[in-house]
PQR file of N, CA, C, O and H, with PARSE charges and radii, in Angstrom:
ATOM      1  N   MET A   1      63.939 110.584 113.413 -0.4000 1.5000
ATOM      2  CA  MET A   1      64.391 110.432 111.936 -0.0000 2.0000
ATOM      3  C   MET A   1      65.892 111.116 111.663  0.5500 1.7000
ATOM      4  O   MET A   1      66.979 110.602 111.399 -0.5500 1.4000
ATOM      5  N   VAL A   2      65.392 112.764 111.876 -0.4000 1.5000
ATOM      6  CA  VAL A   2      66.546 113.742 112.267 -0.0000 2.0000
ATOM      7  C   VAL A   2      67.222 113.703 113.600  0.5500 1.7000
ATOM      8  O   VAL A   2      68.029 114.617 113.769 -0.5500 1.4000
ATOM      9  H   VAL A   2      64.509 113.182 112.090  0.4000 1.0000
ATOM     10  N   ASP A   3      67.069 112.792 114.662 -0.4000 1.5000
ATOM     11  CA  ASP A   3      67.324 112.722 115.417 -0.0000 2.0000
ATOM     12  C   ASP A   3      68.228 111.619 115.781  0.5500 1.7000
ATOM     13  O   ASP A   3      69.125 111.743 116.615 -0.5500 1.4000
ATOM     14  H   ASP A   3      66.413 112.050 114.525  0.4000 1.0000
ATOM     15  N   ASN A   4      67.871 110.115 114.883 -0.4000 1.5000
ATOM     16  CA  ASN A   4      69.001 109.497 115.162 -0.0000 2.0000
ATOM     17  C   ASN A   4      70.146 109.897 113.857  0.5500 1.7000
ATOM     18  O   ASN A   4      71.279 109.415 113.840 -0.5500 1.4000
ATOM     19  H   ASN A   4      67.143 110.014 114.205  0.4000 1.0000
ATOM     20  N   PHE A   5      69.741 110.653 113.015 -0.4000 1.5000
ATOM     21  CA  PHE A   5      71.083 110.755 112.151 -0.0000 2.0000
ATOM     22  C   PHE A   5      71.774 111.994 112.562  0.5500 1.7000
ATOM     23  O   PHE A   5      72.949 112.173 112.240 -0.5500 1.4000
ATOM     24  H   PHE A   5      68.821 111.045 113.029  0.4000 1.0000
ATOM     25  N   SER A   6      71.225 112.714 113.139 -0.4000 1.5000
ATOM     26  CA  SER A   6      72.222 113.758 113.896 -0.0000 2.0000
ATOM     27  C   SER A   6      73.059 112.893 115.013  0.5500 1.7000
ATOM     28  O   SER A   6      74.267 113.125 114.989 -0.5500 1.4000
ATOM     29  H   SER A   6      70.271 112.569 113.401  0.4000 1.0000
ATOM     30  N   ILE A   7      72.798 112.321 115.594 -0.4000 1.5000
ATOM     31  CA  ILE A   7      73.532 111.259 116.930 -0.0000 2.0000
ATOM     32  C   ILE A   7      74.414 110.705 115.944  0.5500 1.7000
ATOM     33  O   ILE A   7      75.615 110.956 116.054 -0.5500 1.4000
ATOM     34  H   ILE A   7      71.816 112.133 115.614  0.4000 1.0000
ATOM     35  N   GLY A   8      73.896 109.798 114.738 -0.4000 1.5000
ATOM     36  CA  GLY A   8      75.069 108.892 113.997 -0.0000 2.0000
ATOM     37  C   GLY A   8      76.107 109.637 113.475  0.5500 1.7000
ATOM     38  O   GLY A   8      77.263 109.222 113.390 -0.5500 1.4000
ATOM     39  H   GLY A   8      72.921 109.594 114.648  0.4000 1.0000
ATOM     40  N   LEU A   9      75.528 111.294 112.939 -0.4000 1.5000
ATOM     41  CA  LEU A   9      76.565 111.875 112.433 -0.0000 2.0000
ATOM     42  C   LEU A   9      77.812 112.370 113.505  0.5500 1.7000
ATOM     43  O   LEU A   9      79.013 112.165 113.330 -0.5500 1.4000
ATOM     44  H   LEU A   9      74.589 111.631 113.008  0.4000 1.0000
ATOM     45  N   THR A  10      77.309 112.937 114.427 -0.4000 1.5000
ATOM     46  CA  THR A  10      78.188 113.169 115.467 -0.0000 2.0000
ATOM     47  C   THR A  10      79.112 112.045 115.886  0.5500 1.7000
ATOM     48  O   THR A  10      80.294 112.331 116.076 -0.5500 1.4000
ATOM     49  H   THR A  10      76.333 113.104 114.569  0.4000 1.0000
ATOM     50  N   HIS A  11      78.710 110.821 116.046 -0.4000 1.5000
ATOM     51  CA  HIS A  11      79.360 109.716 116.271 -0.0000 2.0000
ATOM     52  C   HIS A  11      80.755 109.458 115.340  0.5500 1.7000
ATOM     53  O   HIS A  11      81.951 109.248 115.543 -0.5500 1.4000
ATOM     54  H   HIS A  11      77.750 110.588 115.892  0.4000 1.0000
ATOM     55  N   VAL A  12      79.987 109.584 114.378 -0.4000 1.5000
ATOM     56  CA  VAL A  12      80.854 109.083 112.906 -0.0000 2.0000
ATOM     57  C   VAL A  12      82.011 109.705 113.044  0.5500 1.7000
ATOM     58  O   VAL A  12      83.074 109.111 112.859 -0.5500 1.4000
ATOM     59  H   VAL A  12      79.015 109.755 114.212  0.4000 1.0000
ATOM     60  N   LEU A  13      81.921 111.447 113.513 -0.4000 1.5000
ATOM     61  CA  LEU A  13      82.822 112.709 112.847 -0.0000 2.0000
ATOM     62  C   LEU A  13      83.875 112.278 114.803  0.5500 1.7000
ATOM     63  O   LEU A  13      85.094 112.248 114.635 -0.5500 1.4000
ATOM     64  H   LEU A  13      81.058 111.929 113.663  0.4000 1.0000
ATOM     65  N   MET A  14      83.496 112.053 116.070 -0.4000 1.5000
ATOM     66  CA  MET A  14      83.967 111.587 116.835 -0.0000 2.0000
ATOM     67  C   MET A  14      84.747 110.345 116.275  0.5500 1.7000
ATOM     68  O   MET A  14      85.931 110.170 116.564 -0.5500 1.4000
ATOM     69  H   MET A  14      82.506 112.078 116.207  0.4000 1.0000
ATOM     70  N   ALA A  15      84.134 109.596 115.566 -0.4000 1.5000
ATOM     71  CA  ALA A  15      85.166 107.857 115.667 -0.0000 2.0000
ATOM     72  C   ALA A  15      86.749 108.337 114.827  0.5500 1.7000
ATOM     73  O   ALA A  15      87.898 107.957 115.049 -0.5500 1.4000
ATOM     74  H   ALA A  15      83.172 109.738 115.332  0.4000 1.0000
ATOM     75  N   ILE A  16      86.135 109.437 113.685 -0.4000 1.5000
ATOM     76  CA  ILE A  16      87.034 109.844 112.797 -0.0000 2.0000
ATOM     77  C   ILE A  16      88.053 110.562 113.487  0.5500 1.7000
ATOM     78  O   ILE A  16      89.186 110.139 113.255 -0.5500 1.4000
ATOM     79  H   ILE A  16      85.201 109.746 113.505  0.4000 1.0000
ATOM     80  N   ALA A  17      87.972 111.539 114.279 -0.4000 1.5000
ATOM     81  CA  ALA A  17      89.013 112.280 114.900 -0.0000 2.0000
ATOM     82  C   ALA A  17      89.931 110.910 115.729  0.5500 1.7000
ATOM     83  O   ALA A  17      91.109 110.576 115.596 -0.5500 1.4000
ATOM     84  H   ALA A  17      87.052 111.882 114.468  0.4000 1.0000
ATOM     85  N   LEU A  18      89.059 110.451 116.421 -0.4000 1.5000
ATOM     86  CA  LEU A  18      89.713 109.611 117.224 -0.0000 2.0000
ATOM     87  C   LEU A  18      90.842 108.444 116.735  0.5500 1.7000
ATOM     88  O   LEU A  18      91.789 108.020 117.397 -0.5500 1.4000
ATOM     89  H   LEU A  18      88.103 110.721 116.530  0.4000 1.0000
ATOM     90  N   TRP A  19      90.356 107.989 115.096 -0.4000 1.5000
ATOM     91  CA  TRP A  19      91.490 107.337 114.219 -0.0000 2.0000
ATOM     92  C   TRP A  19      92.058 108.058 114.216  0.5500 1.7000
ATOM     93  O   TRP A  19      92.952 107.843 115.035 -0.5500 1.4000
ATOM     94  H   TRP A  19      89.587 108.333 114.558  0.4000 1.0000
ATOM     95  N   ARG A  20      92.263 109.690 113.378 -0.4000 1.5000
ATOM     96  CA  ARG A  20      93.422 110.035 112.973 -0.0000 2.0000
ATOM     97  C   ARG A  20      94.163 110.568 114.120  0.5500 1.7000
ATOM     98  O   ARG A  20      95.164 111.066 113.604 -0.5500 1.4000
ATOM     99  H   ARG A  20      91.537 109.864 112.713  0.4000 1.0000
ATOM    100  N   LEU A  21      94.234 110.745 115.403 -0.4000 1.5000
ATOM    101  CA  LEU A  21      94.437 111.264 116.521 -0.0000 2.0000
ATOM    102  C   LEU A  21      95.003 109.185 117.096  0.5500 1.7000
ATOM    103  O   LEU A  21      95.323 109.024 118.274 -0.5500 1.4000
ATOM    104  H   LEU A  21      93.421 110.340 115.822  0.4000 1.0000
ATOM    105  N   LEU A  22      95.013 108.598 116.641 -0.4000 1.5000
ATOM    106  CA  LEU A  22      95.214 107.251 117.190 -0.0000 2.0000
ATOM    107  C   LEU A  22      96.786 107.135 116.009  0.5500 1.7000
ATOM    108  O   LEU A  22      97.969 106.912 116.266 -0.5500 1.4000
ATOM    109  H   LEU A  22      94.753 108.729 115.684  0.4000 1.0000
ATOM    110  N   HIS A  23      96.447 107.262 115.404 -0.4000 1.5000
ATOM    111  CA  HIS A  23      97.570 106.824 114.093 -0.0000 2.0000
ATOM    112  C   HIS A  23      98.364 108.267 113.333  0.5500 1.7000
ATOM    113  O   HIS A  23      98.646 108.444 112.148 -0.5500 1.4000
ATOM    114  H   HIS A  23      95.486 107.444 115.195  0.4000 1.0000
ATOM    115  N   ARG A  24      98.594 109.241 114.617 -0.4000 1.5000
ATOM    116  CA  ARG A  24      99.314 109.633 114.399 -0.0000 2.0000
ATOM    117  C   ARG A  24     101.176 109.945 114.689  0.5500 1.7000
ATOM    118  O   ARG A  24     101.472 109.890 115.883 -0.5500 1.4000
ATOM    119  H   ARG A  24      98.365 109.098 115.580  0.4000 1.0000
ATOM    120  N   ASP A  25     102.234 110.216 113.825 -0.4000 1.5000
ATOM    121  CA  ASP A  25     103.635 109.704 114.534 -0.0000 2.0000
ATOM    122  C   ASP A  25     103.679 110.050 115.420  0.5500 1.7000
ATOM    123  O   ASP A  25     103.886 109.313 116.384 -0.5500 1.4000
ATOM    124  H   ASP A  25     101.993 110.260 112.855  0.4000 1.0000
ATOM    125  N   ASP A  26     103.509 111.313 115.520 -0.4000 1.5000
ATOM    126  CA  ASP A  26     104.097 111.787 116.467 -0.0000 2.0000
ATOM    127  C   ASP A  26     103.936 111.244 118.262  0.5500 1.7000
ATOM    128  O   ASP A  26     104.659 111.484 119.229 -0.5500 1.4000
ATOM    129  H   ASP A  26     103.341 111.911 114.736  0.4000 1.0000
ATOM    130  N   LEU A  27     102.656 110.434 118.135 -0.4000 1.5000
ATOM    131  CA  LEU A  27     102.106 110.008 119.406 -0.0000 2.0000
ATOM    132  C   LEU A  27     103.445 108.493 119.847  0.5500 1.7000
ATOM    133  O   LEU A  27     103.353 107.771 120.840 -0.5500 1.4000
ATOM    134  H   LEU A  27     102.068 110.239 117.350  0.4000 1.0000
ATOM    135  N   ASP A  28     104.413 108.417 118.902 -0.4000 1.5000
ATOM    136  CA  ASP A  28     105.557 107.296 119.459 -0.0000 2.0000
ATOM    137  C   ASP A  28     106.437 108.109 119.758  0.5500 1.7000
ATOM    138  O   ASP A  28     107.146 107.456 120.523 -0.5500 1.4000
ATOM    139  H   ASP A  28     104.488 109.004 118.095  0.4000 1.0000
ATOM    140  N   ARG A  29     106.931 109.230 119.659 -0.4000 1.5000
ATOM    141  CA  ARG A  29     107.480 110.274 120.537 -0.0000 2.0000
ATOM    142  C   ARG A  29     107.232 110.660 121.462  0.5500 1.7000
ATOM    143  O   ARG A  29     106.258 111.395 121.624 -0.5500 1.4000
ATOM    144  H   ARG A  29     106.355 109.761 119.037  0.4000 1.0000
ATOM    145  N   GLU A  30     108.234 110.209 122.640 -0.4000 1.5000
ATOM    146  CA  GLU A  30     108.307 110.724 124.080 -0.0000 2.0000
ATOM    147  C   GLU A  30     109.601 112.149 123.865  0.5500 1.7000
ATOM    148  O   GLU A  30     110.742 112.007 124.306 -0.5500 1.4000
ATOM    149  H   GLU A  30     109.025 109.612 122.509  0.4000 1.0000
ATOM    150  N   VAL A  31     109.231 113.219 123.260 -0.4000 1.5000
ATOM    151  CA  VAL A  31     109.553 114.675 123.494 -0.0000 2.0000
ATOM    152  C   VAL A  31     108.878 115.173 123.697  0.5500 1.7000
ATOM    153  O   VAL A  31     107.764 114.778 123.352 -0.5500 1.4000
ATOM    154  H   VAL A  31     108.304 113.334 122.902  0.4000 1.0000
ATOM    155  N   SER A  32     109.025 116.561 124.488 -0.4000 1.5000
ATOM    156  CA  SER A  32     108.585 117.489 125.150 -0.0000 2.0000
ATOM    157  C   SER A  32     108.440 118.212 124.011  0.5500 1.7000
ATOM    158  O   SER A  32     109.178 118.145 123.028 -0.5500 1.4000
ATOM    159  H   SER A  32     109.930 116.882 124.768  0.4000 1.0000
ATOM    160  N   PRO A  33     107.016 119.241 124.213 -0.5600 1.5000
ATOM    161  CA  PRO A  33     107.098 120.503 123.353  0.2800 2.0000
ATOM    162  C   PRO A  33     108.477 121.671 122.847  0.5500 1.7000
ATOM    163  O   PRO A  33     108.901 122.173 121.806 -0.5500 1.4000
ATOM    164  N   ARG A  34     108.765 121.684 124.180 -0.4000 1.5000
ATOM    165  CA  ARG A  34     109.956 122.709 124.328 -0.0000 2.0000
ATOM    166  C   ARG A  34     111.134 121.889 123.812  0.5500 1.7000
ATOM    167  O   ARG A  34     111.973 122.749 124.082 -0.5500 1.4000
ATOM    168  H   ARG A  34     108.421 121.276 125.026  0.4000 1.0000
ATOM    169  N   ALA A  35     111.592 121.264 123.477 -0.4000 1.5000
ATOM    170  CA  ALA A  35     112.521 120.420 122.764 -0.0000 2.0000
ATOM    171  C   ALA A  35     112.350 119.757 121.565  0.5500 1.7000
ATOM    172  O   ALA A  35     113.324 119.149 121.120 -0.5500 1.4000
ATOM    173  H   ALA A  35     110.910 120.566 123.258  0.4000 1.0000
ATOM    174  N   GLN A  36     111.209 119.750 120.890 -0.4000 1.5000
ATOM    175  CA  GLN A  36     110.663 119.662 119.905 -0.0000 2.0000
ATOM    176  C   GLN A  36     111.294 121.094 118.837  0.5500 1.7000
ATOM    177  O   GLN A  36     112.068 121.192 117.885 -0.5500 1.4000
ATOM    178  H   GLN A  36     110.418 120.244 121.251  0.4000 1.0000
ATOM    179  N   TRP A  37     110.573 121.896 119.531 -0.4000 1.5000
ATOM    180  CA  TRP A  37     110.839 123.592 118.940 -0.0000 2.0000
ATOM    181  C   TRP A  37     111.665 123.847 119.342  0.5500 1.7000
ATOM    182  O   TRP A  37     111.694 125.068 119.190 -0.5500 1.4000
ATOM    183  H   TRP A  37     109.945 121.817 120.305  0.4000 1.0000
ATOM    184  N   GLN A  38     113.388 123.267 120.335 -0.4000 1.5000
ATOM    185  CA  GLN A  38     114.141 123.425 119.869 -0.0000 2.0000
ATOM    186  C   GLN A  38     115.163 123.235 118.560  0.5500 1.7000
ATOM    187  O   GLN A  38     115.881 123.927 117.839 -0.5500 1.4000
ATOM    188  H   GLN A  38     113.365 122.275 120.458  0.4000 1.0000
ATOM    189  N   GLN A  39     114.734 121.763 118.737 -0.4000 1.5000
ATOM    190  CA  GLN A  39     114.953 121.043 117.549 -0.0000 2.0000
ATOM    191  C   GLN A  39     114.552 121.880 116.044  0.5500 1.7000
ATOM    192  O   GLN A  39     115.137 122.156 114.997 -0.5500 1.4000
ATOM    193  H   GLN A  39     114.151 121.201 119.323  0.4000 1.0000
ATOM    194  N   ARG A  40     113.637 122.018 116.445 -0.4000 1.5000
ATOM    195  CA  ARG A  40     113.249 122.716 114.505 -0.0000 2.0000
ATOM    196  C   ARG A  40     113.988 123.977 114.908  0.5500 1.7000
ATOM    197  O   ARG A  40     114.383 124.535 113.885 -0.5500 1.4000
ATOM    198  H   ARG A  40     113.162 121.793 117.296  0.4000 1.0000
ATOM    199  N   ARG A  41     114.283 124.556 115.863 -0.4000 1.5000
ATOM    200  CA  ARG A  41     114.735 126.238 115.830 -0.0000 2.0000
ATOM    201  C   ARG A  41     116.702 125.936 115.157  0.5500 1.7000
ATOM    202  O   ARG A  41     117.482 126.688 114.572 -0.5500 1.4000
ATOM    203  H   ARG A  41     113.962 124.103 116.695  0.4000 1.0000
ATOM    204  N   ASP A  42     116.794 124.834 115.525 -0.4000 1.5000
ATOM    205  CA  ASP A  42     118.312 124.271 115.464 -0.0000 2.0000
ATOM    206  C   ASP A  42     118.464 124.027 114.082  0.5500 1.7000
ATOM    207  O   ASP A  42     119.570 124.400 113.694 -0.5500 1.4000
ATOM    208  H   ASP A  42     116.161 124.223 116.000  0.4000 1.0000
ATOM    209  N   ALA A  43     117.712 123.505 113.142 -0.4000 1.5000
ATOM    210  CA  ALA A  43     117.835 123.072 111.955 -0.0000 2.0000
ATOM    211  C   ALA A  43     117.860 124.058 110.823  0.5500 1.7000
ATOM    212  O   ALA A  43     118.423 123.947 109.734 -0.5500 1.4000
ATOM    213  H   ALA A  43     116.813 123.201 113.458  0.4000 1.0000
ATOM    214  N   GLU A  44     117.160 125.014 111.283 -0.4000 1.5000
ATOM    215  CA  GLU A  44     116.325 126.278 110.541 -0.0000 2.0000
ATOM    216  C   GLU A  44     117.554 127.095 110.748  0.5500 1.7000
ATOM    217  O   GLU A  44     118.046 127.606 109.742 -0.5500 1.4000
ATOM    218  H   GLU A  44     116.703 125.105 112.168  0.4000 1.0000
ATOM    219  N   ALA A  45     118.223 127.330 112.102 -0.4000 1.5000
ATOM    220  CA  ALA A  45     119.368 127.934 111.732 -0.0000 2.0000
ATOM    221  C   ALA A  45     120.471 127.555 111.022  0.5500 1.7000
ATOM    222  O   ALA A  45     121.219 128.370 110.483 -0.5500 1.4000
ATOM    223  H   ALA A  45     117.823 126.914 112.920  0.4000 1.0000
ATOM    224  N   ASP A  46     120.721 125.574 110.959 -0.4000 1.5000
ATOM    225  CA  ASP A  46     121.802 125.147 110.261 -0.0000 2.0000
ATOM    226  C   ASP A  46     121.443 125.601 108.086  0.5500 1.7000
ATOM    227  O   ASP A  46     122.274 125.698 107.183 -0.5500 1.4000
ATOM    228  H   ASP A  46     120.113 124.912 111.397  0.4000 1.0000
ATOM    229  N   ASP A  47     119.789 125.766 108.035 -0.4000 1.5000
ATOM    230  CA  ASP A  47     119.187 125.848 106.915 -0.0000 2.0000
ATOM    231  C   ASP A  47     119.942 127.793 106.761  0.5500 1.7000
ATOM    232  O   ASP A  47     120.400 128.174 105.684 -0.5500 1.4000
ATOM    233  H   ASP A  47     119.114 125.687 108.768  0.4000 1.0000
ATOM    234  N   ARG A  48     119.922 128.400 107.575 -0.4000 1.5000
ATOM    235  CA  ARG A  48     119.984 129.647 107.204 -0.0000 2.0000
ATOM    236  C   ARG A  48     121.777 130.150 106.320  0.5500 1.7000
ATOM    237  O   ARG A  48     122.750 130.172 107.073 -0.5500 1.4000
ATOM    238  H   ARG A  48     119.550 128.091 108.450  0.4000 1.0000
ATOM    239  N   PRO A  49     121.927 130.386 105.292 -0.5600 1.5000
ATOM    240  CA  PRO A  49     123.182 130.845 104.955  0.2800 2.0000
ATOM    241  C   PRO A  49     123.275 132.322 106.185  0.5500 1.7000
ATOM    242  O   PRO A  49     122.546 133.237 106.570 -0.5500 1.4000
ATOM    243  N   ASP A  50     125.009 131.662 106.490 -0.4000 1.5000
ATOM    244  CA  ASP A  50     125.583 132.946 107.407 -0.0000 2.0000
ATOM    245  C   ASP A  50     125.885 134.374 106.084  0.5500 1.7000
ATOM    246  O   ASP A  50     126.289 134.468 104.925 -0.5500 1.4000
ATOM    247  H   ASP A  50     125.601 130.918 106.177  0.4000 1.0000
ATOM    248  N   ALA A  51     125.319 135.379 107.320 -0.4000 1.5000
ATOM    249  CA  ALA A  51     125.564 136.270 106.380 -0.0000 2.0000
ATOM    250  C   ALA A  51     126.536 137.509 106.514  0.5500 1.7000
ATOM    251  O   ALA A  51     126.688 138.280 105.566 -0.5500 1.4000
ATOM    252  H   ALA A  51     124.991 135.303 108.262  0.4000 1.0000
TER
END
């Protein structure tokens, strides 16, 4: 009984993780992490007031 529960629990948790990974919006974009970082950095620089 405990063995079946532990196997079932781990499989359900892996299925939830897979479901969440497959439904992420950033999976549809083919942008490198570096380009994404640069875009965020530039957007933050635009939001800062000039001193």
